Backbone bond lengths (Angstrom), bond angles and torsions (degrees), N, CA, C in turn:
res aa  C-N    CA-C-N  psi(-1)  N-CA   C-N-CA  omega(-1)  CA-C   N-CA-C  phi
1 X - - - 1.463 - - 1.473 110.60 -
2 X 1.341 111.85 129.18 1.450 113.94 -173.67 1.636 110.49 -69.58
3 X 1.327 112.50 143.83 1.454 114.51 -171.76 1.617 107.09 -71.58
4 X 1.275 116.34 144.41 1.428 120.58 -177.32 1.488 111.06 -61.33
5 X 1.395 111.77 138.69 1.509 114.05 -178.35 1.492 112.82 -70.04
6 X 1.271 112.69 145.02 1.485 118.05 -178.42 1.505 108.74 -68.10
7 X 1.314 113.55 140.69 1.558 119.58 -179.60 1.515 108.59 -70.73
8 X 1.351 109.90 135.37 1.510 114.19 177.96 1.548 110.36 -74.61
9 X 1.207 120.93 137.95 1.437 121.69 179.48 1.583 109.91 -68.10
10 X 1.326 110.18 141.00 1.407 111.72 178.59 1.609 114.12 -105.18
11 X 1.420 106.76 145.03 1.480 111.32 179.43 1.392 114.70 -69.23
12 X 1.391 113.04 134.07 1.443 116.22 172.81 1.544 114.99 -73.44
13 X 1.381 118.16 155.93 1.451 112.13 175.82 1.445 123.57 -47.99
14 X 1.367 114.17 -32.26 1.349 118.73 178.35 1.504 115.56 -67.21
15 X 1.440 113.17 -37.03 1.474 120.68 178.07 1.394 110.44 -65.57
16 X 1.508 115.79 -42.63 1.546 121.01 -177.06 1.567 108.18 -65.06
17 X 1.214 121.33 -36.48 1.442 123.74 -179.98 1.485 107.82 -66.96
18 X 1.302 122.86 -39.43 1.430 127.16 -173.20 1.617 109.80 -70.65
19 X 1.368 105.39 -36.42 1.537 108.56 -179.81 1.647 110.30 -74.90
20 X 1.327 116.18 -37.03 1.427 119.31 177.49 1.515 111.91 -65.70
21 X 1.358 115.06 -35.39 1.450 117.14 177.43 1.509 114.28 -66.97
22 X 1.352 118.81 -32.73 1.375 123.45 -178.69 1.441 112.92 -80.74
23 X 1.355 119.21 -8.64 1.466 119.16 175.19 1.582 115.98 -104.39
24 X 1.301 108.70 -4.54 1.511 115.81 174.65 1.557 111.25 -113.55
25 X 1.352 113.62 154.75 1.518 121.76 -176.74 1.593 106.51 -62.21
26 X 1.295 114.64 140.10 1.450 118.48 169.88 1.417 111.13 -78.64
27 X 1.328 116.27 90.75 1.472 122.22 177.13 1.576 114.03 -61.76
28 X 1.311 114.91 -33.01 1.442 115.04 -179.68 1.596 110.57 -67.53
29 X 1.290 120.97 -38.53 1.369 124.85 177.61 1.609 107.39 -65.42
30 X 1.340 116.05 -43.91 1.406 112.85 177.94 1.441 118.88 -64.04
31 X 1.407 114.34 -34.66 1.443 120.76 176.95 1.521 109.26 -70.83
32 X 1.267 118.75 -34.87 1.448 119.25 -178.37 1.549 112.68 -61.32
33 X 1.357 115.95 -23.84 1.446 120.92 -179.40 1.567 110.44 -68.72
34 X 1.221 117.91 -23.51 1.436 125.56 -169.58 1.583 109.27 -78.99
35 X 1.212 123.85 136.45 1.437 125.14 -178.03 1.569 110.44 -62.46
36 X 1.246 119.20 147.18 1.540 118.76 167.53 1.418 111.24 -66.06
37 X 1.406 119.00 145.06 1.362 121.44 -174.08 1.591 107.77 -91.08
38 X 1.285 120.22 122.09 1.418 123.46 176.12 1.556 112.80 -129.23
39 X 1.327 113.83 21.55 1.483 119.42 172.14 1.485 112.47 -61.53
40 X 1.411 118.66 144.78 1.290 124.59 178.55 1.562 112.44 -93.97
41 X 1.423 118.81 152.09 1.486 117.32 179.27 1.413 106.83 -63.44
42 X 1.475 113.78 148.36 1.540 115.85 174.20 1.425 113.57 -84.56
43 X 1.343 111.42 152.98 1.344 119.81 -174.02 1.636 109.95 -127.09
44 X 1.338 111.74 19.66 1.423 118.20 -166.38 1.664 109.55 -70.69
45 X 1.318 114.72 -22.72 1.515 115.31 -177.93 1.472 111.51 -72.65
46 X 1.371 116.32 -17.86 1.444 119.03 177.76 1.529 114.16 -93.19
47 X 1.308 112.26 -6.96 1.592 117.05 -174.89 1.473 109.07 -84.64
48 X 1.259 124.32 71.12 1.466 122.25 166.04 1.443 111.01 -90.72
49 X 1.330 117.66 90.05 1.488 125.29 -163.06 1.457 106.06 -78.90
50 X 1.336 113.51 176.36 1.525 120.73 170.00 1.444 112.56 -69.23
51 X 1.303 119.10 -34.68 1.469 121.82 179.71 1.591 110.91 -63.84
52 X 1.318 116.91 -33.79 1.371 116.65 179.18 1.559 113.05 -72.43
53 X 1.464 115.72 -34.89 1.387 120.44 175.63 1.529 113.78 -66.98
54 X 1.427 113.64 -33.15 1.414 121.35 177.47 1.537 109.85 -68.80
55 X 1.382 120.34 -38.15 1.397 123.97 175.87 1.502 110.83 -60.79
56 X 1.397 118.48 -45.72 1.524 119.67 178.39 1.457 108.12 -61.80
57 X 1.218 129.47 -36.05 1.512 129.07 -175.59 1.570 101.04 -74.30
58 X 1.297 121.17 -44.27 1.444 123.16 -177.86 1.585 107.84 -59.55
59 X 1.239 118.69 -46.15 1.419 123.72 -177.48 1.545 106.88 -67.52
60 X 1.186 127.66 -42.87 1.519 124.12 173.28 1.482 112.04 -57.40
61 X 1.351 117.54 -43.10 1.543 116.67 174.35 1.507 112.98 -64.74
62 X 1.333 116.93 -39.78 1.421 120.43 -177.04 1.565 113.57 -63.04
63 X 1.398 111.16 -32.32 1.460 114.39 -179.50 1.502 112.36 -75.60
64 X 1.269 119.38 -10.45 1.449 127.75 -179.10 1.594 109.92 -82.93
65 X 1.427 112.97 -15.86 1.490 116.48 -173.44 1.631 106.61 -75.67
66 X 1.370 115.52 154.88 1.453 118.83 178.40 1.473 106.57 -75.30
67 X 1.408 112.57 148.95 1.662 120.56 179.22 1.480 107.13 -77.50
68 X 1.229 117.46 122.97 1.580 120.11 174.46 1.436 104.65 -101.78
69 X 1.297 117.54 128.24 1.514 128.34 176.52 1.515 107.16 -76.83
70 X 1.362 114.32 153.66 1.484 119.22 179.05 1.480 113.58 -65.28
71 X 1.407 118.44 -22.98 1.402 122.18 -176.07 1.598 108.59 -70.14
72 X 1.377 114.47 -25.42 1.447 118.38 -170.91 1.501 108.15 -100.61
73 X 1.321 117.00 -16.06 1.489 116.70 -179.25 1.583 108.42 -153.41
74 X 1.353 115.43 131.91 1.335 119.82 -177.98 1.537 108.17 -118.90
75 X 1.318 119.40 130.19 1.365 126.92 174.05 1.490 123.91 -87.79
76 X 1.179 125.24 131.34 1.438 124.07 -173.40 1.611 111.77 -73.07
77 X 1.291 122.73 51.15 1.435 124.10 -177.90 1.645 111.50 -111.55
78 X 1.172 116.15 133.91 1.445 117.55 -176.24 1.544 101.63 -101.97
79 X 1.389 110.31 131.77 1.436 121.97 -178.77 1.563 112.72 -104.17
80 X 1.265 114.04 9.73 1.544 116.81 -177.27 1.563 109.24 -71.38
81 X 1.402 107.84 119.71 1.520 117.77 178.63 1.531 110.48 84.10
82 X 1.343 115.67 -6.42 1.530 116.22 -176.69 1.409 117.08 71.28
83 X 1.347 125.03 13.97 1.399 127.69 -179.14 1.533 111.20 -82.80
84 X 1.268 117.15 131.83 1.449 120.51 174.99 1.634 106.08 -134.76
85 X 1.389 110.84 154.60 1.373 118.52 -178.96 1.566 109.02 -79.21
86 X 1.350 114.55 167.10 1.472 117.02 176.64 1.499 114.29 -60.33
87 X 1.312 115.96 -23.17 1.527 118.31 178.85 1.505 110.59 -67.75
88 X 1.263 124.57 -12.62 1.411 128.73 -178.89 1.542 112.13 -82.86
89 X 1.256 117.73 -8.74 1.421 119.88 -170.33 1.590 108.66 -83.69
90 X 1.197 114.85 151.18 1.523 116.30 175.18 1.571 108.28 -78.68
91 X 1.311 111.11 127.46 1.530 115.87 -178.97 1.475 110.25 -105.30
92 X 1.234 123.46 160.65 1.304 134.88 178.68 1.550 111.46 108.15
93 X 1.233 118.71 14.94 1.437 122.19 171.47 1.478 113.59 -91.28
94 X 1.346 110.83 -158.31 1.524 116.77 -179.49 1.444 106.72 -111.93
95 X 1.309 123.63 128.14 1.446 124.66 178.36 1.518 113.00 -79.93
96 X 1.349 118.45 123.12 1.439 124.64 -178.58 1.605 109.31 -131.17
97 X 1.299 114.61 166.63 1.466 127.08 179.60 1.444 110.00 -93.90
98 X 1.368 122.75 119.01 1.384 124.28 173.90 1.504 111.16 -109.72
99 X 1.301 118.67 143.39 1.563 122.06 176.51 1.410 109.70 -137.90
100 X 1.275 115.86 125.42 1.481 122.83 164.58 1.391 109.32 -96.44
101 X 1.330 120.98 128.20 1.495 127.89 173.60 1.458 115.13 -145.95
102 X 1.334 113.96 155.35 1.462 116.87 173.33 1.606 107.76 168.55
103 X 1.330 113.56 160.72 1.485 119.16 175.30 1.552 107.51 -72.72
104 X 1.226 114.71 145.60 1.381 120.01 -175.16 1.473 124.64 -53.05
105 X 1.406 114.52 -30.14 1.429 122.60 179.20 1.456 105.31 -105.32
106 X 1.271 128.05 9.84 1.418 131.46 178.32 1.549 114.56 -111.52
107 X 1.304 118.89 173.77 1.297 119.77 176.50 1.541 115.57 -70.83
108 X 1.397 117.79 152.61 1.411 119.38 179.48 1.494 110.85 -84.87
109 X 1.391 114.67 153.96 1.424 119.78 179.53 1.540 103.45 -121.94
110 X 1.421 113.63 147.82 1.531 122.14 177.61 1.418 107.83 -121.55
111 X 1.348 127.31 116.90 1.304 129.00 175.55 1.553 112.69 -117.72
112 X 1.288 112.31 134.79 1.511 117.62 175.50 1.556 110.35 -112.12
113 X 1.369 114.89 139.99 1.441 117.53 -175.57 1.487 101.52 -139.12
114 X 1.533 109.37 153.71 1.474 113.89 172.28 1.420 115.00 -62.85
115 X 1.353 120.43 -35.12 1.403 124.30 170.24 1.560 100.69 -158.96
116 X 1.390 114.30 169.92 1.501 119.15 179.23 1.501 120.74 -52.93
117 X 1.380 112.27 -17.63 1.476 115.00 -172.66 1.540 112.52 -110.13
118 X 1.487 113.54 14.54 1.401 123.31 171.63 1.482 117.19 -103.50
119 X 1.226 119.31 157.54 1.445 122.66 170.53 1.526 108.38 -68.90
120 X 1.315 121.27 146.51 1.376 127.53 176.13 1.483 116.16 -52.78
121 X 1.368 122.46 136.16 1.359 116.92 177.91 1.543 108.18 -107.24
122 X 1.436 115.11 4.19 1.502 121.50 175.88 1.413 99.37 -159.21
123 X 1.479 113.68 133.92 1.406 123.59 174.51 1.543 108.73 -134.95
124 X 1.219 119.76 120.96 1.545 121.29 -175.70 1.593 105.64 -122.81
125 X 1.290 115.30 135.43 1.403 122.85 164.02 1.448 112.12 -103.14
126 X 1.422 116.52 117.53 1.435 123.51 -169.00 1.506 108.32 -101.12
127 X 1.343 115.27 147.58 1.452 116.83 -176.82 1.489 106.36 -87.73
128 X 1.235 122.09 64.87 1.514 128.86 179.67 1.439 103.78 -143.73
129 X 1.348 114.13 128.66 1.581 118.71 176.76 1.514 107.49 -66.67
130 X 1.330 112.77 147.33 1.482 114.02 -174.71 1.576 110.34 -69.91
131 X 1.255 122.28 -34.09 1.414 124.72 175.84 1.487 108.31 -62.01
132 X 1.386 121.42 -42.44 1.496 122.26 -175.22 1.744 102.34 -67.98
133 X 1.208 117.34 -45.41 1.448 113.15 -177.94 1.470 112.25 -65.89
134 X 1.360 122.19 -38.96 1.519 119.84 170.79 1.567 114.12 -55.11
135 X 1.332 113.30 -40.89 1.500 118.09 -178.99 1.564 108.14 -64.81
136 X 1.272 117.23 -42.37 1.513 121.90 -174.76 1.528 108.84 -72.47
137 X 1.304 115.88 -36.29 1.472 118.06 177.72 1.533 111.03 -69.25
138 X 1.291 121.46 -12.32 1.438 126.53 174.65 1.470 114.97 -70.11
139 X 1.395 108.64 -18.12 1.549 115.24 -179.27 1.491 108.96 -82.45
140 X 1.397 120.48 -11.20 1.358 120.24 175.86 1.366 121.55 95.70
141 X 1.467 117.31 -11.02 1.390 121.82 -177.60 1.637 108.23 -142.21
142 X 1.207 109.62 127.85 1.653 113.76 -179.91 1.494 106.19 -142.07
143 X 1.351 113.45 125.76 1.511 117.02 172.18 1.545 109.58 -123.87
144 X 1.354 116.17 111.13 1.418 116.18 177.33 1.625 108.59 -104.58
145 X 1.358 108.04 129.51 1.472 116.72 -178.60 1.523 107.71 -112.05
146 X 1.163 120.96 135.68 1.444 129.71 177.29 1.468 113.08 -121.99
147 X 1.351 118.93 108.73 1.422 121.09 -169.41 1.523 109.47 -116.03
148 X 1.353 120.92 149.00 1.365 121.49 174.70 1.644 108.94 -150.27
149 X 1.257 118.38 164.59 1.364 119.79 -172.91 1.524 110.56 -82.54
150 X 1.380 114.11 138.89 1.494 121.46 -179.79 1.440 102.18 -90.79
151 X 1.408 111.74 134.72 1.474 123.11 -179.74 1.496 116.73 -109.78
152 X 1.298 122.50 144.57 1.514 116.73 178.11 1.483 112.65 -51.18
153 X 1.390 118.76 148.01 1.423 127.04 174.61 1.544 108.96 49.56
154 X 1.389 117.27 45.32 1.381 125.81 176.03 1.505 117.08 -61.35
155 X 1.340 117.55 117.10 1.415 121.44 -175.65 1.664 111.90 -114.41
156 X 1.370 110.88 -17.72 1.510 111.02 178.66 1.399 111.36 -74.33
157 X 1.424 114.13 140.90 1.449 117.94 177.20 1.414 108.68 -69.08
158 X 1.357 119.68 151.42 1.411 129.54 -173.59 1.532 109.74 -57.82
159 X 1.317 118.08 -43.80 1.449 122.59 -179.59 1.530 115.50 -74.25
160 X 1.339 112.73 -5.30 1.557 119.48 -178.26 1.518 107.36 -99.65
161 X 1.376 123.51 -5.03 1.359 120.44 177.63 1.560 117.20 -64.96
162 X 1.210 119.08 133.45 1.492 128.82 -166.32 1.537 108.95 -70.70
163 X 1.191 128.98 -37.19 1.440 128.01 -172.92 1.502 115.24 -147.61
164 X 1.286 118.20 147.06 1.473 123.54 -168.86 1.553 110.34 -130.33
165 X 1.183 120.58 146.43 1.504 123.62 163.27 1.590 104.57 -85.51
166 X 1.354 116.62 128.15 1.355 121.53 -170.06 1.584 112.31 -110.04
167 X 1.258 115.37 133.08 1.482 124.10 -176.33 1.633 104.08 -125.78
168 X 1.403 116.50 134.91 1.422 121.24 171.70 1.386 110.64 -118.04
169 X 1.293 124.64 119.93 1.447 127.97 -173.56 1.538 112.93 37.70
170 X 1.358 110.48 51.41 1.392 123.19 175.55 1.466 119.56 79.00
171 X 1.338 116.90 2.84 1.471 118.71 -177.13 1.499 106.46 -111.61
172 X 1.387 119.88 134.52 1.413 122.04 -178.40 1.428 112.04 -71.66
173 X 1.353 117.97 129.40 1.420 123.57 -170.88 1.490 112.43 -128.98
174 X 1.393 121.14 46.64 1.401 116.32 -177.81 1.545 115.54 86.52
175 X 1.437 114.04 -140.93 1.472 114.94 -172.89 1.561 104.27 -140.66
176 X 1.284 110.42 161.05 1.487 121.80 174.73 1.543 105.24 -118.19
177 X 1.345 116.99 131.71 1.483 126.58 179.89 1.433 110.63 -108.11
178 X 1.429 115.53 131.34 1.417 120.22 172.52 1.506 107.10 -92.47
179 X 1.357 115.16 127.96 1.336 121.21 -172.36 1.554 115.59 -143.38
180 X 1.308 118.62 152.90 1.490 121.42 174.69 1.497 111.59 -70.85
181 X 1.368 119.62 136.80 1.479 125.09 -175.72 1.490 109.83 -62.73
182 X 1.342 117.64 135.47 1.482 121.73 175.84 1.426 109.64 -86.28
183 X 1.402 116.51 172.45 1.482 120.17 177.12 1.497 111.24 -57.03
184 X 1.331 115.26 -37.48 1.490 121.05 177.58 1.541 115.88 -63.04
185 X 1.410 109.12 -41.01 1.584 114.90 170.62 1.482 116.40 -60.75
186 X 1.331 116.72 -42.84 1.303 117.67 -176.91 1.567 114.53 -75.35
187 X 1.329 113.79 -26.93 1.467 117.88 168.24 1.558 113.54 -63.48
188 X 1.236 115.76 -35.00 1.498 120.80 174.95 1.586 108.72 -68.62
189 X 1.323 119.33 -42.53 1.366 118.82 174.40 1.604 117.40 -65.63
190 X 1.343 107.95 -33.37 1.489 110.63 172.42 1.507 119.04 -66.90
191 X 1.375 108.52 -40.73 1.424 111.30 179.55 1.617 113.60 -64.85
192 X 1.268 112.42 -30.44 1.490 119.61 177.47 1.565 115.72 -94.52
193 X 1.315 114.60 19.04 1.503 112.66 -177.07 1.447 118.94 -72.04
194 X 1.461 114.35 -15.08 1.485 116.71 178.84 1.642 104.38 -101.99
195 X 1.225 117.74 12.74 1.546 118.42 179.60 1.435 108.75 -107.11
196 X 1.263 118.24 124.78 1.495 125.43 171.24 1.523 113.76 -87.31
197 X 1.285 115.87 -50.66 1.397 120.39 176.95 1.535 107.38 -146.92
198 X 1.438 113.75 140.40 1.349 119.62 179.11 1.562 111.47 170.43
199 X 1.365 114.18 168.92 1.442 123.60 -178.13 1.539 105.50 -135.85
200 X 1.398 116.38 134.50 1.505 115.82 175.83 1.481 109.20 179.59
201 X 1.356 112.84 -160.25 1.551 120.15 -179.43 1.432 102.35 -130.96
202 X 1.322 114.80 141.25 1.530 126.65 -173.34 1.551 102.42 -81.80
203 X 1.307 113.80 166.69 1.448 118.31 -177.70 1.510 118.05 -58.05
204 X 1.297 119.37 158.50 1.421 121.70 -168.36 1.538 112.06 -61.37
205 X 1.377 115.04 -31.67 1.472 115.80 176.01 1.513 119.48 -60.70
206 X 1.308 110.63 -15.52 1.505 117.05 -179.93 1.533 109.82 -89.93
207 X 1.285 119.58 -8.77 1.466 127.23 -174.55 1.625 103.08 -74.76
208 X 1.395 108.75 160.42 1.497 116.16 -178.36 1.639 104.51 -123.38
209 X 1.251 111.19 133.21 1.529 118.71 -171.34 1.589 107.08 -54.14
210 X 1.401 119.78 -41.54 1.342 117.46 -179.18 1.584 119.51 -91.91
211 X 1.386 113.35 -29.70 1.498 118.12 -172.61 1.578 107.31 -97.49
212 X 1.271 119.92 -10.27 1.484 119.90 173.86 1.479 115.37 92.77
213 X 1.263 115.83 -163.29 1.551 122.62 -178.99 1.437 109.19 -67.44
214 X 1.511 112.46 153.56 1.408 124.32 179.58 1.573 106.69 -96.24
215 X 1.369 115.74 107.18 1.391 119.39 -178.41 1.482 108.70 -100.73
216 X 1.420 119.51 154.85 1.379 121.17 -178.95 1.599 109.75 -145.59
217 X 1.342 116.78 155.10 1.503 121.72 166.09 1.363 110.99 -141.97
218 X 1.386 117.04 128.32 1.453 121.33 -170.49 1.556 105.07 -123.78
219 X 1.355 115.45 143.72 1.507 117.64 178.38 1.559 106.03 -160.81
220 X 1.225 116.16 164.41 1.488 122.58 174.23 1.484 105.66 -84.50
221 X 1.417 110.78 137.69 1.506 118.51 179.40 1.592 104.61 -120.23
222 X 1.400 111.99 152.54 1.431 116.76 165.92 1.465 112.92 -104.04
223 X 1.352 115.43 117.28 1.446 123.02 179.62 1.631 114.12 -83.70
224 X 1.205 115.05 114.87 1.504 117.14 -174.70 1.510 107.07 -118.26
225 X 1.375 115.83 117.47 1.501 118.95 -176.93 1.481 103.91 -97.16
226 X 1.446 116.49 114.18 1.334 123.17 176.27 1.479 115.95 -73.40
227 X 1.437 110.38 -51.10 1.511 122.51 -179.84 1.493 108.36 -155.35
228 X 1.277 116.65 -173.51 1.507 116.10 167.72 1.559 116.75 -68.05
229 X 1.287 109.15 -11.28 1.508 116.26 -178.51 1.540 112.15 -112.88
230 X 1.298 120.32 16.15 1.509 121.50 -179.51 1.528 111.83 -160.07
231 X 1.141 114.62 128.10 1.545 121.56 169.35 1.539 109.82 -137.99
232 X 1.280 114.02 149.27 1.559 123.38 -177.18 1.471 110.41 -134.12
233 X 1.428 117.62 132.38 1.440 123.92 177.43 1.596 104.75 -111.31
234 X 1.311 119.12 117.64 1.395 123.67 178.09 1.582 110.33 -103.59
235 X 1.201 120.39 123.96 1.580 121.72 176.98 1.449 104.97 -67.47
236 X 1.337 118.12 137.38 1.471 122.51 174.82 1.460 109.46 -110.02
237 X 1.262 121.67 108.31 1.422 126.77 177.87 1.412 108.74 -80.29
238 X 1.450 121.09 146.23 1.478 128.81 170.88 1.456 109.12 -46.62
239 X 1.287 116.90 152.99 1.447 127.80 170.85 1.494 108.76 -57.97
240 X 1.466 112.62 129.84 1.432 118.68 177.82 1.527 115.91 79.22
241 X 1.349 116.67 -3.01 1.565 117.51 -178.86 1.444 109.14 -110.08
242 X 1.424 115.59 102.33 1.434 123.76 178.03 1.498 112.84 -84.35
243 X 1.256 111.59 65.35 1.623 117.51 178.90 1.454 110.98 -89.33
244 X 1.296 114.60 -162.15 1.493 121.56 -178.58 1.490 109.81 -67.10
245 X 1.342 113.16 145.28 1.433 117.05 178.41 1.544 110.52 -112.57
246 X 1.397 116.78 145.73 1.299 120.73 -176.80 1.551 110.59 -141.46
247 X 1.268 112.22 128.75 1.495 116.12 174.14 1.587 110.08 -131.37
248 X 1.297 117.58 135.02 1.450 122.20 -177.40 1.620 105.47 -117.18
249 X 1.221 114.72 127.80 1.476 126.60 -178.30 1.536 113.03 -113.49
250 X 1.263 119.73 122.39 1.581 125.14 176.24 1.550 102.04 -114.06
251 X 1.380 109.95 123.31 1.500 121.02 -174.71 1.360 109.93 -137.84
252 X 1.345 121.10 129.65 1.521 122.84 171.64 1.636 100.43 -107.95
253 X 1.364 108.79 124.40 1.490 118.12 -177.95 1.648 109.19 -120.29
């Protein structure tokens, strides 16, 4: 008769757990690399400053001026390359911080904050690849228009609209989606909390194996509220720096 086979040793629950943990990614260690979020709540919606009221009065006076056609008056302004100095921007709005960020092979995100130490009061995911937007920004002129349909008895604030039709320099380019910031989005904002303006690539641990490095561009914007159905954000370049220009228009039509 054949000798009975030796019983195989059984793993204890502790051994089984240790083996399972060795086969799965250490999520705690990955999370520990992200900075602790210390951003403050935004208060931008309550900041209807005197400068904004002054701009509204100036606009009403400006509209009363007669229209001068180009044939009767020529302005000494060069439009070559689309570059303008900071004195060409409309003043009287509210200064906010705007950040474009995204992985090179993924869609670009656009966040607006009251200041770099506040939580975003508006975060959009745009149907534009980050690499494409960076390339287009190299031309020095970028106009992003976000349009949505006006509804009767509209009570939703324009920046709270959920989805927009997206136009880049006059060409339709998919949609823009208004969404709540994720943990990764807040980690980006936290890493950049000491940056007021700048362009660069975030640390390697923020990169994605498939979508590549995480790039960003941050600048001051002037938020001009035209009406309940229109808002515009103008990028404000530092004095003497004729870099790329960006304007973002929100319109309900």
